[in-house]
C-alpha positions as CSV (number, residue, x, y, z in Angstrom):
1,M,-11.4,21.1,15.7
2,K,-13.8,17.9,16.4
3,I,-12.6,14.5,15.4
4,I,-14.1,10.7,15.3
5,I,-11.6,8.1,16.3
6,N,-12.3,5.0,14.3
7,G,-10.6,2.0,16.0
8,A,-10.4,3.8,19.1
9,C,-9.7,0.9,21.2
10,G,-6.5,-0.2,19.5
11,H,-3.0,0.9,20.4
12,M,-3.0,3.8,17.9
13,G,-6.6,4.9,18.7
14,R,-5.8,5.2,22.4
15,A,-2.4,7.0,21.2
16,V,-4.5,9.4,19.1
17,A,-7.2,10.2,21.8
18,A,-4.2,11.1,24.2
19,A,-2.7,13.3,21.6
20,A,-5.8,15.0,20.9
21,D,-6.4,15.3,24.7
22,A,-3.2,17.1,25.2
23,S,-3.6,19.2,22.1
24,G,-7.1,20.5,23.1
25,I,-8.8,18.7,20.3
26,A,-12.2,17.6,21.0
27,V,-13.0,13.9,20.3
28,T,-16.7,13.8,19.8
29,A,-17.0,10.1,19.0
30,L,-14.8,7.0,20.0
31,V,-15.7,4.1,17.7
32,D,-14.7,0.6,17.8
33,P,-16.5,-3.0,17.6
34,C,-14.9,-3.8,21.2
35,A,-16.2,-0.1,22.6
36,P,-17.3,-0.3,26.3
37,A,-21.0,0.6,27.2
38,E,-19.7,4.1,28.0
39,D,-20.6,7.8,27.1
40,G,-18.8,8.9,23.9
41,Y,-18.1,5.4,22.8
42,F,-19.9,3.6,19.7
43,R,-19.5,0.1,18.4
44,N,-20.7,1.3,14.9
45,I,-20.0,4.5,13.3
46,R,-23.4,5.0,12.0
47,D,-24.9,5.2,15.6
48,F,-23.1,8.7,15.8
49,A,-24.9,11.4,14.4
50,G,-23.1,14.2,16.0
51,D,-20.7,16.8,14.7
52,A,-17.2,16.2,13.4
53,D,-14.8,18.1,11.3
54,V,-12.4,15.0,10.5
55,I,-12.5,11.3,10.9
56,I,-9.1,9.5,12.0
57,D,-9.1,5.7,11.1
58,F,-6.8,3.3,12.9
59,S,-9.0,0.4,12.6
60,H,-8.6,-2.4,10.0
61,H,-8.6,-2.1,6.2
62,S,-11.7,-4.5,5.8
63,A,-13.8,-1.4,7.6
64,T,-12.6,1.1,4.9
65,P,-15.6,0.9,2.4
66,G,-18.1,1.2,5.2
67,L,-16.3,4.0,6.5
68,L,-15.9,6.0,3.4
69,S,-19.8,5.5,2.6
70,Y,-20.6,7.1,6.0
71,A,-17.8,9.8,5.5
72,A,-19.1,10.5,1.9
73,E,-22.9,10.6,3.1
74,R,-22.1,13.1,5.8
75,S,-19.4,15.1,4.0
76,I,-16.8,14.5,6.6
77,P,-13.1,14.2,5.3
78,V,-11.2,11.3,6.3
79,V,-7.8,10.5,7.5
80,L,-6.9,6.8,6.6
81,A,-4.0,5.5,8.7
82,T,-4.7,1.8,8.2
83,T,-2.8,-0.5,5.9
84,G,-2.9,-3.8,4.0
85,H,-5.8,-2.6,1.8
86,T,-7.1,-5.2,-1.0
87,P,-7.2,-3.7,-4.7
88,E,-11.1,-3.4,-4.3
89,E,-10.5,-1.5,-1.0
90,L,-8.0,0.9,-2.6
91,E,-10.4,1.3,-5.6
92,A,-13.1,2.4,-2.8
93,V,-10.8,5.0,-1.7
94,K,-10.2,6.5,-5.0
95,E,-14.0,6.4,-5.5
96,A,-14.9,8.1,-2.3
97,A,-12.3,10.9,-3.0
98,G,-14.5,12.1,-5.7
99,S,-17.0,13.4,-3.4
100,V,-15.0,14.0,0.1
101,A,-11.5,14.9,0.9
102,V,-9.3,11.6,1.8
103,F,-6.0,11.6,3.4
104,R,-4.5,8.3,2.8
105,S,-1.1,7.3,3.9
106,A,0.8,4.2,5.0
107,N,2.8,6.1,7.5
108,M,2.1,9.1,9.5
109,S,5.5,10.2,10.2
110,L,7.3,13.3,8.6
111,G,10.6,11.6,8.9
112,V,9.1,8.8,6.7
113,A,8.0,11.2,4.1
114,I,11.5,12.6,3.9
115,L,13.0,9.1,3.8
116,A,10.8,8.4,0.7
117,G,11.9,11.5,-1.2
118,L,15.7,10.7,-0.5
119,A,15.1,7.0,-1.6
120,K,13.5,8.4,-5.0
121,K,16.4,10.7,-5.4
122,A,19.1,8.1,-4.4
123,A,17.4,5.7,-7.1
124,A,17.6,8.2,-9.6
125,L,21.2,9.2,-9.1
126,M,22.4,5.4,-8.9
127,P,20.4,3.9,-11.6
128,D,22.4,0.7,-11.6
129,A,22.4,-0.1,-7.7
130,D,20.8,-2.9,-6.2
131,V,18.2,-1.8,-3.8
132,E,16.9,-3.9,-0.7
133,I,14.3,-2.8,1.8
134,V,14.3,-4.2,5.3
135,E,11.4,-3.6,7.6
136,T,11.3,-4.5,11.3
137,H,8.0,-4.5,13.5
138,H,6.9,-5.7,16.6
139,N,5.6,-9.6,16.6
140,R,1.9,-8.6,16.8
141,K,1.8,-7.1,13.3
142,L,-0.5,-8.4,10.8
143,D,0.6,-7.6,7.3
144,A,3.9,-8.3,5.7
145,P,5.5,-6.5,4.0
146,S,4.6,-3.5,5.9
147,G,2.5,-0.7,4.1
148,T,5.4,1.7,4.6
149,A,7.9,-0.7,2.8
150,L,5.6,-1.0,-0.1
151,M,5.1,2.8,0.0
152,L,8.9,3.3,-0.2
153,A,9.2,1.0,-3.1
154,E,6.7,2.6,-4.8
155,E,8.6,5.9,-4.8
156,I,11.7,4.2,-5.8
157,K,9.9,2.9,-8.8
158,K,8.9,6.3,-10.2
159,A,12.9,6.8,-10.7
160,R,13.1,3.3,-12.2
161,D,11.3,2.3,-15.4
162,G,10.7,-1.5,-15.1
163,A,11.4,-2.0,-11.3
164,F,9.4,-4.5,-9.7
165,V,9.1,-5.6,-6.1
166,T,10.3,-9.2,-4.7
167,C,9.0,-10.0,-1.1
168,G,11.3,-12.5,0.7
169,R,13.6,-15.0,-1.1
170,S,13.8,-18.6,-1.1
171,G,15.2,-21.2,-3.9
172,M,17.7,-21.1,-6.3
173,S,16.8,-17.7,-8.2
174,P,19.4,-15.1,-8.6
175,R,18.9,-11.3,-8.3
176,K,17.1,-10.0,-11.4
177,K,17.9,-6.7,-13.0
178,G,15.2,-4.0,-11.7
179,E,14.3,-5.9,-8.6
180,I,13.3,-4.0,-5.3
181,G,13.9,-6.6,-2.6
182,I,11.7,-6.2,0.5
183,S,12.5,-8.3,3.5
184,S,10.3,-8.4,6.7
185,V,11.2,-9.0,10.3
186,R,9.0,-9.5,13.2
187,R,10.3,-9.3,17.0
188,G,9.9,-8.3,20.3
189,N,7.9,-4.7,20.6
190,I,9.6,-2.7,17.9
191,V,7.7,0.2,17.1
192,G,8.7,0.4,13.2
193,I,12.4,0.4,11.6
194,H,12.7,0.8,7.9
195,E,16.1,0.7,6.2
196,I,16.9,1.1,2.3
197,I,20.1,-0.2,1.0
198,F,21.8,1.0,-2.3
199,S,24.5,-1.1,-3.5
200,T,26.9,-1.0,-6.4
201,G,29.8,-3.1,-7.1
202,T,32.1,-0.4,-5.1
203,E,30.0,1.3,-2.5
204,S,26.8,1.2,-0.5
205,I,24.3,3.8,1.0
206,T,22.0,2.9,3.8
207,L,19.1,5.3,4.3
208,K,17.2,4.6,7.9
209,H,14.2,5.8,9.8
210,E,13.5,4.2,13.4
211,A,10.1,5.1,15.2
212,H,10.8,5.1,18.9
213,D,6.9,5.9,20.1
214,R,3.5,5.3,18.7
215,A,2.9,8.7,19.8
216,L,4.8,9.9,16.6
217,F,2.1,8.4,14.1
218,A,-0.6,9.7,16.4
219,D,0.7,13.5,16.2
220,G,1.0,12.7,12.4
221,A,-2.3,11.7,12.2
222,L,-3.5,15.0,13.9
223,S,-1.3,17.2,11.7
224,A,-3.1,15.4,8.6
225,A,-6.5,16.0,10.3
226,R,-5.8,19.8,10.6
227,F,-4.5,19.9,7.2
228,L,-7.6,18.2,5.7
229,A,-10.2,20.2,7.5
230,G,-12.1,22.2,5.0
231,K,-10.2,20.9,1.8
232,P,-12.6,20.1,-1.3
233,A,-12.8,16.4,-2.3
234,G,-9.8,14.7,-3.5
235,L,-7.3,12.2,-2.3
236,Y,-4.3,13.8,-0.4
237,G,-1.3,12.2,1.2
238,M,2.1,13.0,3.0
239,S,3.7,14.7,0.0
240,D,0.7,17.2,0.1
241,L,1.2,17.9,3.7
242,V,5.0,18.2,3.5
243,A,4.5,20.9,0.7
244,A,2.0,22.9,2.6
245,E,4.5,23.2,5.6
246,D,7.2,24.3,3.4
């Protein structure tokens, strides 16, 4: 398999390149606006006209529309691993999925996919429990709450009619029925911790996932790329990957 890495000079781009090299996967282009003037590097993805089976994107959400346009023109599937997309950018994702295979996930961890399934089940079995999500990341992370926290909240909402998200709290407003609270912590060099707390008046259950190394997300992105290669146009996610591995 041959891949293009978009956002190749960032932490995750470098991790994907290292994981690809260890797995014997060919990287045909390393794309980044800050790319050095060296063979194999490109500052604009449109400067690359070579072969590739999949694009893995760990750049910035603002680059998504242009990336998808390039992918659709060349019929190259895309693994989108960026977060923080605007509604307009998400609409561009849906549109592109009509002509090329797109895999989008706010988190490339299999463990997080399992966590999301457990959270949805717990929300259904404990319909009156208060739900709080606490996400912790390194102090350089740009978006808050994390895309993973929002993804987990969306899974919980599937089991709860009328549920809604509240990000952070201040002032004199009590908790409302159906509220899913999300709190964001930024400190040190934390890779990623997500906790989901279900509390009734008599008991609490906490579901937790902790990422110890960014290589986890790189390996997940490569698994997604293998899954996506050769797939027909459409929008895919971690649930599709998990189902394919059952």
